[in-house]
C-alpha positions as CSV (number, residue, x, y, z in Angstrom):
1,X,66.1,94.4,-175.0
2,X,63.0,96.7,-174.2
3,X,62.9,94.8,-170.9
4,X,66.4,95.8,-170.1
5,X,65.7,99.5,-170.5
6,X,62.2,99.3,-168.8
7,X,63.9,98.2,-165.6
8,X,66.3,101.3,-165.5
9,X,69.0,99.4,-166.8
10,X,69.4,97.2,-163.5
11,X,73.1,96.5,-164.4
12,X,74.0,99.7,-162.5
13,X,72.3,98.4,-159.2
14,X,76.0,98.0,-157.5
15,X,75.7,101.7,-157.9
16,X,72.5,102.3,-156.2
17,X,73.3,99.4,-153.7
18,X,75.9,102.1,-152.2
19,X,73.4,104.7,-151.9
20,X,71.6,102.2,-149.9
21,X,74.4,101.2,-147.9
22,X,75.6,104.5,-147.0
23,X,71.9,105.3,-145.8
24,X,72.0,102.2,-143.9
25,X,75.2,103.0,-142.1
26,X,73.3,106.1,-140.8
27,X,70.0,104.5,-139.8
28,X,71.3,100.7,-139.0
29,X,69.4,99.3,-142.1
30,X,71.0,97.4,-145.0
31,X,70.7,93.9,-147.0
32,X,71.9,90.3,-146.3
33,X,75.1,89.4,-147.2
34,X,75.9,86.4,-149.3
35,X,79.4,84.9,-151.0
36,X,80.5,86.6,-154.0
37,X,83.8,86.7,-155.7
38,X,85.0,89.8,-157.2
39,X,85.0,90.2,-161.1
40,X,88.4,90.4,-162.8
41,X,89.3,93.9,-163.9
42,X,88.9,95.1,-167.5
43,X,90.8,97.6,-169.5
44,X,89.7,99.1,-173.0
45,X,90.3,102.2,-174.9
46,X,91.0,105.7,-173.4
47,X,90.3,107.2,-169.7
48,X,87.0,107.8,-169.2
49,X,85.7,111.6,-170.0
50,X,82.8,113.5,-168.0
51,X,79.5,114.3,-169.3
52,X,79.6,117.0,-172.2
53,X,77.6,120.0,-172.7
54,X,74.9,119.8,-175.4
55,X,71.9,122.0,-176.4
56,X,68.5,120.8,-175.2
57,X,65.9,119.5,-177.8
58,X,62.5,121.0,-177.4
59,X,59.6,119.7,-179.9
60,X,57.8,122.5,-181.3
61,X,54.0,122.5,-180.3
62,X,51.5,122.3,-182.9
63,X,50.1,125.8,-183.9
64,X,46.8,126.0,-185.5
65,X,44.0,128.6,-185.6
66,X,40.8,127.6,-183.4
67,X,37.3,128.1,-184.6
68,X,34.5,129.2,-182.7
69,X,33.3,125.8,-181.6
70,X,36.8,124.9,-180.4
71,X,37.9,122.8,-183.3
72,X,41.4,123.5,-184.9
73,X,41.2,124.5,-188.5
74,X,43.5,123.1,-191.1
75,X,46.3,125.3,-192.5
76,X,48.0,124.8,-195.8
77,X,51.4,123.0,-195.1
78,X,50.1,121.5,-192.2
79,X,48.9,118.1,-191.1
80,X,45.0,117.7,-190.8
81,X,43.2,116.4,-187.4
82,X,43.9,113.1,-186.4
83,X,41.0,110.7,-186.4
84,X,40.2,107.5,-184.4
85,X,41.4,105.5,-187.6
86,X,44.4,107.5,-188.4
87,X,45.0,110.9,-190.1
88,X,42.5,112.0,-192.6
89,X,43.7,113.6,-196.0
90,X,43.1,114.0,-199.8
91,X,44.2,112.0,-202.4
92,X,45.5,113.5,-205.9
93,X,42.3,112.4,-207.4
94,X,39.9,113.8,-205.0
95,X,39.1,111.1,-202.9
96,X,40.1,110.8,-199.2
97,X,42.6,108.6,-197.9
98,X,43.4,107.4,-194.4
99,X,47.0,106.9,-193.2
100,X,48.0,104.6,-190.1
101,X,47.5,106.3,-186.8
102,X,50.6,107.9,-185.1
103,X,52.5,105.8,-182.3
104,X,51.2,106.4,-178.7
105,X,53.1,109.3,-177.1
106,X,55.1,108.7,-173.8
107,X,53.0,109.4,-170.9
108,X,53.3,113.0,-169.8
109,X,55.3,114.1,-166.9
110,X,53.0,115.2,-163.8
111,X,53.8,118.8,-163.4
112,X,57.3,120.3,-164.1
113,X,60.2,117.8,-163.6
114,X,63.3,119.3,-162.2
115,X,66.5,117.5,-160.6
116,X,65.8,116.7,-157.1
117,X,68.8,114.4,-156.2
118,X,72.1,113.5,-157.5
119,X,74.3,110.3,-156.4
120,X,78.0,110.5,-157.9
121,X,80.2,107.4,-157.6
122,X,83.8,107.0,-158.3
123,X,83.8,103.2,-159.2
124,X,87.3,103.3,-160.5
125,X,88.4,104.1,-157.0
126,X,85.8,102.0,-155.0
127,X,87.0,98.8,-157.1
128,X,90.3,99.2,-154.8
129,X,88.4,99.2,-151.3
130,X,86.8,96.2,-149.4
131,X,83.4,98.1,-149.7
132,X,83.2,97.1,-153.4
133,X,83.1,93.4,-152.6
134,X,80.6,94.3,-149.8
135,X,78.5,95.7,-152.8
136,X,78.8,92.7,-155.0
137,X,77.8,90.5,-152.1
138,X,74.5,92.1,-151.9
139,X,71.5,89.5,-152.7
140,X,70.0,92.2,-154.9
141,X,73.2,92.8,-156.9
142,X,73.8,89.0,-157.2
143,X,70.3,88.5,-158.6
144,X,70.9,91.1,-161.3
145,X,74.6,89.8,-162.3
146,X,73.4,86.4,-162.7
147,X,70.1,87.2,-164.5
148,X,69.1,86.6,-168.2
149,X,69.3,90.5,-169.0
150,X,72.7,90.8,-167.7
151,X,74.1,87.8,-169.5
152,X,72.7,89.2,-172.6
153,X,74.2,92.6,-171.9
154,X,77.7,91.1,-171.7
155,X,77.5,89.1,-174.5
156,X,76.6,92.1,-176.6
157,X,79.4,94.1,-175.3
158,X,81.9,91.2,-175.2
159,X,83.0,92.5,-171.6
160,X,81.5,92.8,-168.2
161,X,79.9,96.2,-167.9
162,X,80.8,96.7,-164.4
163,X,84.7,96.3,-165.1
164,X,84.2,99.0,-167.9
165,X,82.6,101.5,-166.0
166,X,84.7,104.1,-164.0
167,X,82.2,106.7,-162.9
168,X,78.6,107.2,-162.5
169,X,76.0,109.9,-161.8
170,X,72.4,108.9,-160.8
171,X,69.8,111.7,-161.4
172,X,66.2,111.7,-159.6
173,X,63.6,114.0,-161.1
174,X,60.2,115.3,-159.9
175,X,58.2,118.3,-158.6
176,X,59.9,118.0,-155.4
177,X,61.7,115.7,-153.3
178,X,59.0,115.0,-150.8
179,X,56.5,114.1,-153.7
180,X,58.9,111.4,-155.4
181,X,57.3,108.1,-154.3
182,X,59.2,105.9,-157.4
183,X,61.8,106.8,-160.0
184,X,59.4,107.8,-162.7
185,X,62.0,110.4,-164.0
186,X,65.4,108.9,-163.7
187,X,68.6,109.5,-165.8
188,X,71.9,107.6,-165.2
189,X,75.0,108.8,-166.7
190,X,78.2,106.3,-167.1
191,X,81.7,107.0,-168.2
192,X,84.5,104.4,-168.6
193,X,86.6,102.8,-170.8
194,X,84.3,102.0,-174.0
195,X,83.3,103.8,-177.0
196,X,80.1,105.2,-176.4
197,X,78.7,105.2,-180.0
198,X,80.2,101.7,-180.7
199,X,78.5,100.5,-177.6
200,X,75.1,101.7,-178.6
201,X,75.3,99.7,-181.9
202,X,76.1,96.6,-179.9
203,X,73.3,97.0,-177.5
204,X,70.9,97.0,-180.7
205,X,71.9,93.3,-181.3
206,X,70.2,92.3,-177.8
207,X,66.9,90.4,-178.7
208,X,63.7,92.4,-178.1
209,X,61.2,90.7,-176.0
210,X,58.5,89.2,-178.1
211,X,55.6,91.3,-178.4
212,X,57.5,94.6,-177.5
213,X,58.4,97.4,-179.8
214,X,62.0,97.2,-181.1
215,X,64.1,100.5,-179.9
216,X,65.6,102.4,-182.9
217,X,68.9,103.8,-183.4
218,X,69.0,107.4,-184.0
219,X,70.5,110.9,-183.5
220,X,69.4,113.5,-180.9
221,X,71.1,116.9,-181.3
222,X,73.5,115.3,-183.8
223,X,74.7,112.6,-181.1
224,X,74.0,108.8,-181.6
225,X,71.2,107.7,-179.5
226,X,68.6,104.9,-179.1
227,X,64.9,105.7,-178.3
228,X,62.2,103.5,-177.4
229,X,59.1,102.5,-175.1
230,X,58.7,100.2,-172.1
231,X,55.7,97.9,-171.4
232,X,53.5,101.0,-170.0
233,X,54.4,103.5,-172.9
234,X,56.9,105.0,-171.1
235,X,59.7,106.7,-173.4
236,X,63.2,106.2,-172.6
237,X,66.4,107.3,-174.3
238,X,70.2,106.4,-174.3
239,X,72.4,109.3,-175.9
240,X,76.2,108.9,-176.5
241,X,77.1,112.5,-174.8
242,X,80.7,112.2,-175.8
243,X,83.4,109.6,-176.6
244,X,83.3,107.9,-173.5
245,X,79.9,108.7,-171.7
246,X,76.5,107.6,-172.3
247,X,73.3,108.8,-170.5
248,X,70.2,106.5,-170.1
249,X,66.9,108.4,-168.9
250,X,63.4,108.3,-169.0
251,X,62.0,110.6,-171.8
252,X,60.9,113.2,-169.2
253,X,64.4,114.0,-168.3
254,X,65.6,114.1,-172.1
255,X,65.6,118.0,-172.0
256,X,67.5,118.2,-168.8
257,X,70.3,115.7,-169.7
258,X,71.2,117.0,-173.1
259,X,72.2,120.2,-171.8
260,X,75.0,118.4,-170.1
261,X,74.2,119.9,-166.5
262,X,73.7,117.3,-164.0
263,X,72.2,119.6,-161.5
264,X,69.1,120.4,-164.0
265,X,69.9,124.3,-163.2
266,X,69.3,123.7,-159.4
267,X,71.0,126.2,-157.4
268,X,70.9,124.4,-154.3
269,X,72.2,121.3,-155.7
270,X,74.9,123.3,-157.7
271,X,76.2,124.7,-154.5
272,X,76.2,121.5,-152.5
273,X,78.2,120.0,-155.3
274,X,80.8,123.1,-155.5
275,X,81.6,122.2,-151.9
276,X,82.2,118.4,-152.5
277,X,85.8,117.0,-152.1
278,X,86.5,115.8,-155.9
279,X,88.6,113.0,-154.6
280,X,85.5,111.5,-152.8
281,X,84.5,107.7,-153.2
282,X,80.8,108.5,-153.3
283,X,78.5,111.4,-152.7
284,X,74.8,112.1,-152.6
285,X,73.5,115.6,-153.0
286,X,69.5,116.8,-152.8
287,X,67.7,120.2,-152.9
288,X,65.2,121.4,-150.7
289,X,63.2,119.1,-148.6
290,X,60.6,119.1,-145.6
291,X,61.1,116.8,-143.0
292,X,58.0,115.1,-141.1
293,X,59.2,115.4,-137.3
294,X,55.6,115.2,-135.7
295,X,55.8,115.8,-132.0
296,X,59.4,116.2,-132.3
297,X,59.1,119.3,-134.1
298,X,58.1,121.2,-131.1
299,X,61.8,121.0,-129.8
300,X,63.3,124.4,-130.7
301,X,66.4,123.0,-132.1
302,X,64.7,120.3,-134.0
303,X,62.4,122.6,-135.6
304,X,65.1,123.8,-137.8
305,X,64.9,120.5,-139.8
306,X,61.3,120.9,-140.8
307,X,62.7,122.6,-144.1
308,X,66.0,122.1,-145.3
309,X,67.3,124.1,-148.1
310,X,69.8,121.5,-149.3
311,X,72.3,119.1,-148.3
312,X,74.9,116.4,-149.2
313,X,76.5,113.4,-147.8
314,X,80.0,112.3,-148.9
315,X,82.0,109.3,-148.4
316,X,85.9,109.3,-148.9
317,X,88.9,107.4,-147.7
318,X,92.7,107.7,-147.1
319,X,95.1,105.3,-146.6
320,X,93.8,103.9,-143.5
321,X,91.0,106.2,-142.6
322,X,87.6,106.6,-143.9
323,X,85.4,109.9,-143.7
324,X,81.6,110.4,-143.9
325,X,80.8,114.2,-143.9
326,X,77.1,115.3,-144.1
327,X,76.3,119.0,-144.7
328,X,72.7,120.7,-144.4
329,X,71.8,124.0,-145.2
330,X,69.5,124.5,-142.4
331,X,68.3,128.4,-143.5
332,X,69.8,130.5,-140.8
333,X,73.0,130.6,-138.5
334,X,70.6,130.5,-135.5
335,X,69.3,127.1,-136.5
336,X,72.5,125.7,-137.4
337,X,74.1,126.6,-134.2
338,X,70.9,125.3,-132.2
339,X,71.4,122.1,-133.9
340,X,75.2,121.8,-133.2
341,X,74.5,122.4,-129.6
342,X,71.8,119.6,-129.7
343,X,74.3,117.3,-131.3
344,X,77.1,118.1,-128.8
345,X,74.8,117.2,-125.7
346,X,74.2,113.9,-127.2
347,X,77.8,113.1,-127.4
348,X,78.1,114.3,-123.8
349,X,75.4,112.0,-122.7
350,X,76.9,109.1,-124.4
351,X,80.1,109.9,-122.9
352,X,78.8,109.9,-119.6
353,X,77.0,106.4,-120.0
354,X,73.6,107.6,-119.6
355,X,70.3,106.6,-120.4
356,X,70.4,107.2,-123.9
357,X,73.7,105.8,-124.5
358,X,72.4,102.5,-123.0
359,X,69.7,102.1,-125.5
360,X,71.4,103.0,-128.4
361,X,72.6,100.4,-130.7
362,X,76.5,99.8,-130.9
363,X,76.7,100.8,-134.3
364,X,75.0,104.3,-133.8
365,X,77.0,104.6,-130.6
366,X,80.3,104.4,-132.6
367,X,79.2,107.0,-135.1
368,X,78.0,109.3,-132.2
369,X,81.2,109.0,-130.3
370,X,83.3,109.7,-133.5
371,X,81.0,112.7,-134.7
372,X,82.4,116.1,-135.0
373,X,79.9,119.0,-135.6
374,X,80.6,122.5,-136.7
375,X,78.7,125.3,-138.4
376,X,79.7,127.7,-141.6
377,X,76.9,130.1,-141.5
378,X,73.8,128.5,-142.2
379,X,75.5,125.3,-143.0
380,X,75.7,122.5,-140.5
381,X,78.6,120.0,-141.0
382,X,78.9,116.6,-139.6
383,X,81.7,114.4,-139.9
384,X,82.4,111.0,-138.8
385,X,86.0,109.6,-139.2
386,X,87.1,105.9,-138.4
387,X,89.8,103.9,-139.1
388,X,89.3,101.4,-141.8
389,X,89.2,98.5,-139.3
390,X,86.3,100.0,-137.5
391,X,84.5,100.8,-140.8
392,X,84.8,96.9,-141.8
393,X,83.3,95.9,-138.4
394,X,80.5,98.6,-138.8
395,X,79.6,97.3,-142.0
396,X,79.7,93.6,-141.2
397,X,77.7,94.3,-138.1
398,X,74.9,96.0,-140.2
399,X,74.8,93.4,-142.7
400,X,75.1,90.5,-140.6
401,X,71.7,91.4,-138.6
402,X,69.6,91.7,-141.3
């Protein structure tokens, strides 16, 4: 069971795979496609609720007077200092006793951890699209779905987890978006047709990897929860935020997620989420980021991209049309206008069949041809609207070449 959590619950790889696919459509990257039949739909209990609010849990730091030599003095009612073998104390008969050493605490976060990126997925709506089958056909997803861990998860729940989840939010934290090299500070909130408290108890039935500590069923802020540690001593937690929502997170993200605010208090991320279409299939929102442009940064219009205040990518679909909207807060209206003019010049070059168009991949050419760019103050908004047939062709083209 610990192994499952230490891998950041790979059962949600289809959700993360969507983020990779969205990025792949814009950059021409992706994963190879393999055959995979869609799983049968499941139904259970009531419709999903969103993450509920809860007070943050903060452990009080130890307060003990400090002597001139730098050592802490004992105070009545407080535990004595820890020794290498355990905690020293005095027995009722006057002798000394030694209690077992306390468990090793989780590794502290390097600097303040704040939410830097949020991915939102309307999984219930995605299941009804062709894109869902494309995601399930990705090699990385198939590997997870056929693995021992996922099989144990299905056995414990009595249902296929993918068919129970209707929406998800993935939160990535750190000191800054540029500094994130690997997802050490991660939280995943899932809502669906399941009872959160009962689900946590079922998860406790999954066997623990030999030699690993068994996670404990406990309470956090009065809510059912599971706490444990991974192979490297990293702490993790699962919290039943409300009847139909479970949050899985690293220990470092626990004070953030227990407040029930997926933005973590970030004004930039909050502003971007507020501008989203609530009916969208998927969206990705981020705060400020510095873009390494190299020599291209000398171009006045591109210089505005060096430091973006925040942005979002939103994927939506209608009856027969798909729309991808990219919003960037570039700091000033002047910068937004400069970038809009640059984008329109690229479209004109493509339309005239110039050298730039001849060198552009077919997929990128289709994107630029259908790109509309407008500004709203310092916000640059790029919209790509394509019929579903074109989207299928585009997705198939990207996956077939890799």
